[in-house]
C-alpha positions as CSV (number, residue, x, y, z in Angstrom):
1,X,0.0,-0.1,0.0
2,X,1.2,3.5,-0.7
3,X,0.5,5.4,2.4
4,X,0.6,8.9,0.8
5,X,-1.8,7.9,-1.9
6,X,-4.1,6.3,0.7
7,X,-4.2,9.4,2.9
8,X,-4.8,11.7,-0.2
9,X,-7.7,9.5,-1.4
10,X,-9.5,9.4,1.9
11,X,-8.2,12.3,4.1
12,X,-11.1,14.5,3.1
13,X,-13.5,12.0,4.4
14,X,-11.6,11.7,7.7
15,X,-11.7,15.6,8.1
16,X,-15.4,15.5,7.4
17,X,-16.0,13.0,10.1
18,X,-13.9,14.7,12.5
19,X,-15.9,17.9,11.8
20,X,-19.2,15.9,12.4
21,X,-17.9,14.4,15.6
22,X,-16.9,17.9,16.9
23,X,-20.1,19.5,16.2
24,X,-22.0,20.7,19.3
25,X,-25.4,21.3,17.9
26,X,-27.8,18.5,17.2
27,X,-27.3,16.9,13.8
28,X,-29.7,17.0,11.0
29,X,-31.1,13.7,9.7
30,X,-28.9,14.1,6.6
31,X,-25.8,14.8,8.7
32,X,-26.6,11.8,11.0
33,X,-26.7,9.5,7.9
34,X,-23.5,11.0,6.8
35,X,-21.9,10.5,10.1
36,X,-22.8,6.8,10.2
37,X,-21.5,6.3,6.6
38,X,-18.3,7.9,7.3
39,X,-17.8,6.0,10.5
40,X,-18.3,2.8,8.8
41,X,-15.8,3.7,6.0
42,X,-13.2,4.9,8.4
43,X,-13.5,1.7,10.5
44,X,-12.6,-0.2,7.3
45,X,-9.9,2.3,6.5
46,X,-8.4,1.6,9.8
47,X,-8.7,-2.1,9.6
48,X,-6.9,-2.1,6.2
49,X,-4.2,0.3,7.4
50,X,-3.6,-2.1,10.4
51,X,-3.1,-5.1,8.2
52,X,-1.1,-3.4,5.4
53,X,0.7,-0.4,6.4
54,X,0.5,0.2,10.4
55,X,2.0,3.6,10.4
56,X,1.9,4.6,14.1
57,X,0.8,8.4,13.7
58,X,-1.8,7.7,11.2
59,X,-3.2,4.5,13.1
60,X,-3.5,6.5,16.2
61,X,-5.4,9.3,14.6
62,X,-7.8,7.1,13.1
63,X,-8.3,4.8,16.2
64,X,-9.2,8.1,18.2
65,X,-11.4,9.3,15.5
66,X,-13.3,5.9,15.1
67,X,-13.7,5.7,19.0
68,X,-15.2,9.2,19.2
69,X,-17.4,8.6,16.2
70,X,-18.7,5.4,17.6
71,X,-19.7,7.2,21.0
72,X,-21.4,9.9,18.7
73,X,-23.2,7.2,16.6
74,X,-24.5,5.0,19.5
75,X,-25.5,8.2,21.4
76,X,-23.9,7.6,24.9
77,X,-25.8,9.0,27.5
78,X,-24.9,10.4,30.9
79,X,-26.5,9.2,34.2
80,X,-28.9,11.7,35.8
81,X,-30.8,12.4,38.9
82,X,-33.8,11.1,37.0
83,X,-32.0,7.8,36.6
84,X,-31.4,7.5,40.3
85,X,-35.0,8.4,41.0
86,X,-36.1,5.8,38.6
87,X,-34.0,3.2,40.2
88,X,-35.4,3.7,43.9
89,X,-39.0,4.0,42.8
90,X,-39.1,1.3,40.1
91,X,-36.1,-0.9,39.3
92,X,-34.9,-1.8,42.9
93,X,-38.4,-2.5,44.4
94,X,-39.4,-4.5,41.3
95,X,-36.5,-6.7,41.5
96,X,-37.1,-7.4,45.3
97,X,-40.7,-8.0,44.7
98,X,-40.2,-10.2,41.6
99,X,-37.8,-12.4,43.5
100,X,-39.9,-12.5,46.7
101,X,-40.4,-16.3,46.1
102,X,-36.8,-16.8,46.7
103,X,-35.9,-14.5,49.6
104,X,-39.2,-15.1,51.7
105,X,-38.4,-18.9,51.9
106,X,-34.9,-18.2,52.5
107,X,-35.8,-16.0,55.4
108,X,-38.3,-18.4,56.9
109,X,-36.0,-21.5,56.6
110,X,-33.0,-19.4,58.2
111,X,-34.9,-18.1,61.0
112,X,-36.4,-21.5,61.7
113,X,-32.8,-22.9,61.8
114,X,-31.6,-20.0,64.1
115,X,-34.7,-20.7,66.3
116,X,-33.9,-24.6,66.6
117,X,-30.1,-23.7,67.1
118,X,-31.0,-21.4,69.9
119,X,-33.2,-23.8,71.8
120,X,-30.5,-26.6,71.4
121,X,-28.0,-24.2,73.1
122,X,-30.2,-23.0,75.8
123,X,-31.4,-26.6,76.7
124,X,-28.0,-28.2,76.6
125,X,-25.2,-27.1,79.1
126,X,-22.9,-29.4,77.4
127,X,-23.2,-27.5,74.1
128,X,-22.7,-24.3,75.8
129,X,-19.5,-25.3,77.3
130,X,-18.1,-26.0,73.9
131,X,-18.8,-22.2,73.0
132,X,-16.7,-21.0,75.9
133,X,-15.7,-21.4,79.5
134,X,-18.2,-20.6,82.1
135,X,-16.5,-17.3,83.1
136,X,-16.4,-16.2,79.6
137,X,-20.3,-17.1,79.0
138,X,-21.1,-15.1,82.5
139,X,-19.1,-12.2,81.2
140,X,-21.0,-12.2,77.7
141,X,-24.5,-12.5,79.2
142,X,-24.4,-10.6,82.5
143,X,-26.0,-7.2,82.7
144,X,-23.5,-4.7,81.1
145,X,-21.6,-7.7,79.5
146,X,-20.4,-8.1,76.1
147,X,-23.6,-8.6,74.4
148,X,-24.9,-5.2,75.8
149,X,-21.7,-3.1,75.8
150,X,-21.1,-4.1,72.2
151,X,-23.6,-1.4,71.1
152,X,-22.2,1.3,73.2
153,X,-18.3,0.9,73.3
154,X,-17.8,3.2,70.3
155,X,-18.9,6.5,69.2
156,X,-22.4,6.1,67.6
157,X,-21.4,7.7,64.1
158,X,-18.3,5.5,63.9
159,X,-19.9,2.4,65.1
160,X,-22.8,3.0,62.4
161,X,-20.5,3.5,59.7
162,X,-18.5,0.3,60.7
163,X,-21.7,-1.7,60.9
164,X,-23.0,-0.3,57.4
165,X,-19.6,-1.3,55.8
166,X,-19.5,-4.7,57.1
167,X,-23.1,-5.7,56.3
168,X,-22.9,-4.0,52.8
169,X,-19.9,-6.3,52.1
170,X,-21.6,-9.4,53.2
171,X,-24.8,-8.5,51.1
172,X,-22.6,-7.8,48.0
173,X,-20.7,-11.0,48.6
174,X,-24.1,-12.9,48.5
175,X,-25.2,-11.1,45.3
176,X,-22.0,-11.2,43.4
177,X,-20.9,-14.6,44.3
178,X,-24.3,-16.3,44.0
179,X,-23.4,-17.4,40.4
180,X,-21.1,-20.0,42.1
181,X,-24.1,-22.3,42.3
182,X,-25.2,-20.4,45.4
183,X,-22.6,-22.2,47.8
184,X,-21.0,-18.9,49.1
185,X,-24.4,-17.6,49.9
186,X,-25.3,-20.8,52.0
187,X,-22.0,-20.3,53.9
188,X,-23.0,-16.6,54.7
189,X,-26.4,-17.6,55.7
190,X,-24.8,-20.3,58.0
191,X,-22.5,-18.0,59.7
192,X,-25.2,-15.3,60.4
193,X,-27.7,-17.9,61.7
194,X,-25.1,-19.6,63.8
195,X,-24.2,-16.2,65.5
196,X,-27.8,-15.4,65.9
197,X,-28.8,-18.8,67.4
198,X,-25.8,-18.7,69.7
199,X,-26.8,-15.2,71.0
200,X,-30.4,-16.1,71.5
201,X,-29.5,-19.5,73.2
202,X,-26.8,-18.2,75.6
203,X,-29.0,-15.1,76.6
204,X,-32.1,-17.3,77.0
205,X,-30.2,-19.7,79.3
206,X,-29.1,-16.8,81.4
207,X,-32.8,-15.6,81.6
208,X,-31.9,-12.4,79.8
209,X,-33.6,-13.2,76.4
210,X,-35.9,-10.0,76.7
211,X,-32.8,-7.9,76.9
212,X,-31.3,-9.4,74.0
213,X,-34.3,-9.0,71.7
214,X,-34.6,-5.5,73.0
215,X,-31.0,-4.9,71.6
216,X,-31.5,-7.0,68.3
217,X,-34.9,-6.0,67.1
218,X,-34.5,-2.1,66.7
219,X,-31.9,-2.7,63.9
220,X,-32.1,-6.4,63.3
221,X,-35.4,-6.7,61.6
222,X,-34.3,-4.4,58.7
223,X,-30.7,-5.7,58.8
224,X,-31.7,-9.4,58.6
225,X,-34.4,-8.8,55.8
226,X,-31.5,-7.2,53.6
227,X,-29.3,-10.3,54.3
228,X,-32.3,-12.6,53.4
229,X,-33.2,-10.5,50.2
230,X,-29.4,-10.7,49.2
231,X,-29.2,-14.5,49.9
232,X,-32.4,-15.3,48.1
233,X,-31.5,-13.5,45.0
234,X,-27.9,-14.8,45.2
235,X,-29.4,-18.2,45.3
236,X,-31.6,-17.4,42.3
237,X,-28.6,-16.3,40.4
238,X,-27.0,-19.7,41.3
239,X,-30.0,-21.6,40.1
240,X,-29.9,-19.6,36.8
241,X,-26.5,-21.4,36.1
242,X,-28.2,-24.6,36.4
243,X,-31.6,-23.8,34.8
244,X,-31.7,-20.7,32.8
245,X,-35.3,-21.4,31.5
246,X,-36.2,-20.4,28.0
247,X,-33.2,-18.1,27.7
248,X,-29.8,-18.9,26.7
249,X,-27.6,-19.4,29.7
250,X,-25.5,-16.2,28.7
251,X,-28.6,-14.1,28.3
252,X,-30.2,-15.4,31.6
253,X,-27.0,-14.8,33.6
254,X,-26.5,-11.3,32.1
255,X,-30.0,-10.2,32.9
256,X,-30.1,-11.8,36.5
257,X,-26.4,-10.6,37.1
258,X,-27.3,-7.1,36.3
259,X,-30.4,-7.3,38.5
260,X,-28.3,-8.7,41.3
261,X,-25.8,-5.8,41.1
262,X,-28.7,-3.3,41.2
263,X,-30.2,-4.9,44.2
264,X,-26.6,-4.7,45.9
265,X,-26.8,-1.0,45.4
266,X,-30.4,-0.5,46.7
267,X,-29.7,-2.8,49.8
268,X,-26.6,-0.6,50.7
269,X,-29.2,2.3,51.1
270,X,-31.3,-0.1,53.4
271,X,-28.4,-1.1,55.2
272,X,-27.3,2.5,55.7
273,X,-30.8,2.9,57.5
274,X,-30.1,-0.2,59.5
275,X,-26.5,1.0,60.5
276,X,-28.2,4.3,61.7
277,X,-30.6,2.4,63.8
278,X,-27.9,0.2,65.5
279,X,-25.6,3.1,66.0
280,X,-28.1,5.6,67.5
281,X,-31.3,3.8,68.5
282,X,-30.3,0.5,69.7
283,X,-27.7,1.8,72.5
284,X,-30.0,4.9,73.3
285,X,-31.8,5.5,76.5
286,X,-35.3,5.0,75.0
287,X,-37.6,2.5,76.6
288,X,-37.3,-0.9,75.1
289,X,-40.9,-0.8,73.7
290,X,-39.9,2.6,71.9
291,X,-36.7,1.1,70.4
292,X,-38.5,-2.1,69.2
293,X,-41.3,0.1,67.7
294,X,-38.9,2.1,65.8
295,X,-37.5,-1.2,64.3
296,X,-40.9,-2.5,63.5
297,X,-41.8,0.8,61.7
298,X,-38.5,0.6,59.8
299,X,-39.3,-3.0,58.8
300,X,-43.0,-2.2,57.9
301,X,-41.8,0.8,55.9
302,X,-39.4,-1.2,53.7
303,X,-42.1,-4.0,53.2
304,X,-44.7,-1.5,52.1
305,X,-42.2,0.2,49.8
306,X,-41.3,-3.2,48.1
307,X,-44.8,-4.5,47.9
308,X,-46.6,-1.3,46.8
309,X,-43.9,0.1,44.5
310,X,-42.4,-3.1,43.5
311,X,-45.8,-4.7,42.9
312,X,-47.0,-1.8,40.7
313,X,-43.8,-1.7,38.7
314,X,-43.8,-5.7,38.0
315,X,-47.4,-5.5,37.0
316,X,-46.4,-2.8,34.4
317,X,-43.7,-5.2,33.0
318,X,-40.6,-4.1,35.0
319,X,-38.2,-6.8,36.1
320,X,-35.6,-4.8,37.8
321,X,-33.0,-5.0,34.9
322,X,-31.7,-1.8,33.5
323,X,-33.6,-0.1,30.9
324,X,-33.4,-1.3,27.0
325,X,-30.9,1.4,26.4
326,X,-28.5,0.0,28.9
327,X,-28.6,-3.6,27.5
328,X,-27.0,-5.2,24.5
329,X,-29.4,-5.6,21.5
330,X,-30.2,-9.3,21.2
331,X,-31.6,-8.8,17.6
332,X,-30.5,-6.4,14.9
333,X,-32.1,-3.0,15.6
334,X,-32.6,0.1,13.3
335,X,-30.9,3.3,14.6
């Protein structure tokens, strides 16, 4: 290939494409058609140049031009506050509502397992002895002991931030790693229910179950719900690997994976509220009934939000996935 002849033959087209790409005003229909045509031609020129005469300077210019032209052609859009509002009023509640048949059974089975474990620990002193020495267990369950001081040993704001970070990581772990057949999700559930059952069992055996529930329920209702939602959707993602249904496995995983990542963002906001409750309400001087009432109200508010907004969105055809402009086209489409 004679590089000078090639540049002379096509340079005007590249300059025209450059001008169209840089144009700030909205392109007319004729100009838009011209942009697409020149973009396709320049892409072919770049491919020919790379295979025949890879001049670094010209290759760099055309690579940059093709990339900018592609962005102009595809009409890349910027995220806006409207997108955030749509996510929290439509996409997130729709995803949680649509997948309720996964996370509600997950919650019921997990809480049942925690209750059975708590009963087993509370009624079997030999099991308690495997969890710690008698002195350690008394220190944990006595008035002002570790179970109570845990919520008040640190400044409320710092404690709330730490709790939020830890819980958000656990939720993201469930959602992102659910694709590994759900096995990591089962491990996270096991750890959480083991800790919950141990706390319930030990405090019950010490005759202080009411105190423990007074500390757990203000924030724990919302926090555990977020964990169960994440676990249920993570298990759904793992099941998609096994049975993608009528979709191809790649398409099913793409759709359910995007939904799971969106839910992770939404649950981070839910856990922020839970962290605030754990940092400021749980260790507060409010009466136990008042603290528990706040926790119940927060839980009811979340469930109402999911069932009202999410149910309405699902009935309107929403799935919790990103909008069509954010997904790859499965079939050829006309611009």
